[in-house]
N, C-alpha and C positions, 0 to 999 in steps of 0.2 A: 559523538552525536547522542542525544538523549534517546529514550525509548518511547514507543507509543504508550498511550494511557493504559494503565493496568490497575486491577484491584489489589488492595492489601487485605489479607485475611488475618484477623486478630482473634485467636482462640481465647476463651475466657468469658465470664459472665458480665454482661453489659446491661445497664438500665439508664433511665433518663438522667439520674444524678451523676453517674460516671461519665456519660457522654458530655454533660455540661462542664464537669470539673477537669476532665482529661483531654477533651477535644475542643469544645467551644471556648473555654477560658484561655488556653494558650494561643489559639488563633486570634482571639479578640485582643489580647495583650500585644501581640506582635504585628497584626495586620489590620485590626478593626474588623470584627466579624459579626454578622447578623444571622442568628439561627432562626429557622422557620420550619414549618411542615413542608414536605416535598411538594412539588407541583402536581405530581401524579400519585395515585394511591400506592402506598407502600406494598411490597410483596406480602402475600399471605403468610401469617405467622411471624412477621418481622415488624419491628418498629423502625422508624426512619427519621432522619433530620437532614435538612439542607443548610449549608453554610455559605454565605456570600460575603466576600471580603471587600474592603474599601478599594483595593487596587484592581478590582474586576475579576479576580480569581474566585474559584468556588470549590466546594467539596460536597460529597454525599456520604452519609454513613447510615447503615442499617444493621440491626442486630436481632438475634433470636436465641432462645434457650435450647434449641435443638436443630442443629444443621443436619437435616435429614438426607441431603444429597451433596456431601462434601466433595471437593475436587479430588481427582485421583491422587492417592497417596496420603490424603489427609483424613483425620478422624472426625467423627461427628461431635455432638455436644454443643454447649453454648459458644457463640462466636459473633464477631462483628465484621462487616465488610466495608472498607473505605475506598472511595474513588475521588480523585481530585487533581486539579492542575495548580495547586498551591503548595505551600510548605507542609510537610508531614509532621503532625504532633509527635513528640518523643515517645509516647506509649506505643506507637506504631512503627518505630524505626526498624526493628529487627523482625518484622513480619514477612511472610512469604507473599510473593506477587503472582497473580494469575490473570490470564487473558479473559476476554468477554465470553469465550466459548468454554471456559474451564470452571467458572463459578456456577452455582445453581441457576437454572434457567430463569426462575421468577426474579432473582436478584439482577441478572444481566438484562432482562427485558425491561424492568422498571428503570434501571439506570440509563439504558439507552433511550428510553422515552424522554427522560429528563434532559439528556444531552442533545437529542435531536431538536427538542423544543427550543433550547437555548441557542443552538446553531442557527436555526431558522429565524429566530429573533434577530440575531446578529447579521445574518446573510439571507434575507428573505428570498432572493432569487434561487438559492439552492433547494428550496422546497419543491421546485419543478423537476429536480433530479434526485428522486428518493434512493436509487441504488448507489449513486456516487456519495450521497449524504451518509448513508448507512455504512458502506464499505470503508470509507476513509474516516469514519468517526473517531477511531483511536488516535489519529494524527490531527484531524481538524480541531479537536478539543485538547490536544496535548499541551503541556506547560510551555514548551519552547517553539513548537512547530505550527501552532494555530494560525498565526498571521501569514506565514510563508506558504503553507499548503493551500489555504483558502485563496490567497492571491494568485497562486499558480493557475487555478481554474478561472478565477474572476478576471484577472488582468492579463493573463498570458495564454489564454485559449488552450490550456493543457499541452502547451508546447508546439502547437501547429502554427506555422507561419501564415500570415495573410488570412487568418480565420477569426471569427467572432467568438465571444465567450460562449454563446449558445451552441455554436457549431462544435467547438472543441470539447466542451463538457458533455454535449449530447452524444458525441462519439463514444466517450468513456461510459456514459450511462447505458447505451445500447450494448456495449461490450460486456458490461457487468450483469445485465438483466438475466441472461440464462443461468447464472449462478456457477459458472465453471470454476471460479476461484474462491467461492465462499468458504470452502474447507480450509483454505490457506490465507484467510483474510488478514490475520495479524502479521504474518510474514510479508505478504505482498503490500499491504497498506503501509507497513513500516518502511519499506523501501522508498516511499515518497519523501520521507524524512521528517524529523522532529527538531530541526535546527532553526535558530533564530535568523540565520543567514540565508538569503534567497540564492539557491543554486539551480539555475534553470537547466544547466547541462545534466546534472544528476537526475533532476525530476523528469526531464524529457526522456532520459534513458530508461527510467522506470516505466513510462508509458510505452516505450518500445517493447518491454517485456510483456506488458498487457496485450499489445498487438500480436506478439508471437504466440501468446496463449490462445488468442482468438483464432489465429491461423491453424494451429495444431488441432484445436477442438472442432472448428468448422470443417476440417478435413477428415473428421471421424476417428481421431486418435484420443486415447485416454491421456490425461495430463498430470504430471507430477513435477512441482517446482523444487529447486534447490537440491540438486543431486550431488552428494559427496562422492568424490572419486579418489583413487588411491594416492594421488599426489598431495592430498590435503586440501585441494581446492574444491569449490562447489561450482557445478555448471548449472545453467539457468533452468533447464527442463529435461524431463524424459518424456518422449512421445511413444506410447505403446499401442501397437496394432491390436485391436480387440479380438481379431480373428486368429492371429498367430501367436500373440503374446510377445512378439519381438519388440524390443525397446530401442529407440534411437535418441542419443543425447543431442541437445541443442544449446548453443550459446548465442547470446544476442549482443550486438554493439550498435551504437547510434552515432554516426558521424555528425559533426556540427557544420553548419553552413560556413562558407568561405569567409564571410564578413566577421566571424568570431574566432578565426584561427589564422595561422600563418601560411597555410597551404596556398599554392598559386592558382588553384582552380578546384571545382567540385570533384573532378576525377582524382586529382591528387589528394583531396581531403578524404575520399573514400579509401584510397590505397594506404594513406598514412594511418588512418584509424585502424584498419585491419592489421597493418604491420605491428602496431602497438599491441593489439590483442593476441596475434599469433606468436609474437616473440616473448610473450609472457605466459599468461594462463593456459592458452591452448598448446603452446610448445611444451610446457611442463606436463600437460596431460598426455601428450604423445600421439595426438590424432584420434580419429574416430568420431568426432563431434561435427555436426552440421552447424555452420556459422550463418546466422541471420544478420544481415547488414541493413539496418533500418534507416533509410534516408528521409524519413518523414519531416525532419527539421529543415529540409532543403526547400527553398521557394521554387516556383515552376521552372524558371530558366535553368537553375542549377541541376534540377532533376532531369530536365530534357537533355543536358549535356551528358550526364551519366547514362541515361537510357539509350542515347544514340551511340555512345562509345562502348558501353557494356564492358568496362575494364575488368581484366583479371584481378582478383583481390588477394592473391598469394595464399589462399587457403581453399582447399577442396575437401568435401563439398561445401558450397556456399549458396545462399539465396540473397540477392540484393533487391530490396523492396522499398516501396514508398506507399504509405497509407494516407488517405485524405479523410477529412471529417465526415464526408458522405458515406464512408465505409468502403469506397473503391480502393483496391490494393493492386498495384502493378508490380511486377517482379521479373527478374531474369535469374538464371542459375548457372553455376559453374561446377563442373564435375557431376558425379552420379549421386543425386540427392536421394537418400533412402526413404524420405517422407513424401507422399504424393499430396501436394498442396493444391492440386488443380481445382478442387471444389471451392477454394477460398480466394484464389488470386487470378489476375489476368496476366498470363505469361506474354512477355514481349521478346522472347528469344525463339 
């Protein structure tokens, strides 16, 4: 899978002539490129160009004689910053890559204004969801994942069955609004994917991790994603009690509805999914993690069967839950769950 959109940092002295000869000309020869001033004012002390290719791809480039706030580990001096979802000119091939939060703030802010304007030109409906637009910008505008990630929200209601585009996207918008995952934007946005292939299972599983983050945060715990453990695996989250400093590990899985799998019914689908998780990653870890089993992909009838049966899921502690786009979350638990989720869920056990 490709990576989310990132900046390339090219140390050295740049000017308009070099930008034309080493960036614009190769792009024009290979793809047909139109160079222009950027749509928004370039960052203070920087010059900037925008490149639009005949195939619909684009690139931004800005440069300065003094990088006064270089990324961690980099030195100052003259430098150029490149961002694009097109082919990279050869002068930039061996440059270091940096995320939106690592480059100087004026450069990042300018580039994101350009990208958001382009995104909302292409998908005007997304303008009503500023947090979704901003958070997923590195994948919405990526080279390979732009079409699939936009379609996930536009055409598949962010993975919610029997929901509208507005309901599914609105759920994620409200979840992101408090900023609980802003610090981890690149990691979490990248999980949605930058592949040209539509993978609804993986994308829906990503939303399950966002739901888990909401539950943990709404219940009053500090949140840290992607926790490396001694087995070499990473578990999805650590939830830390701010009063005691005690941390609890959380892993998330999302069963798919019966119509998309070979299981004989929704209860079997839940058990089979958990069996796969516990016989692999959690078994290697050796226990100690709480498993969230997110049944949000289940339609009403399937969830009703699981809710009524409350099947054992072969891992303890576990929380089996289902979120709806309205924000309502029902859940039951198995074993002694070390995280008190009562402020965030409706217990049915």
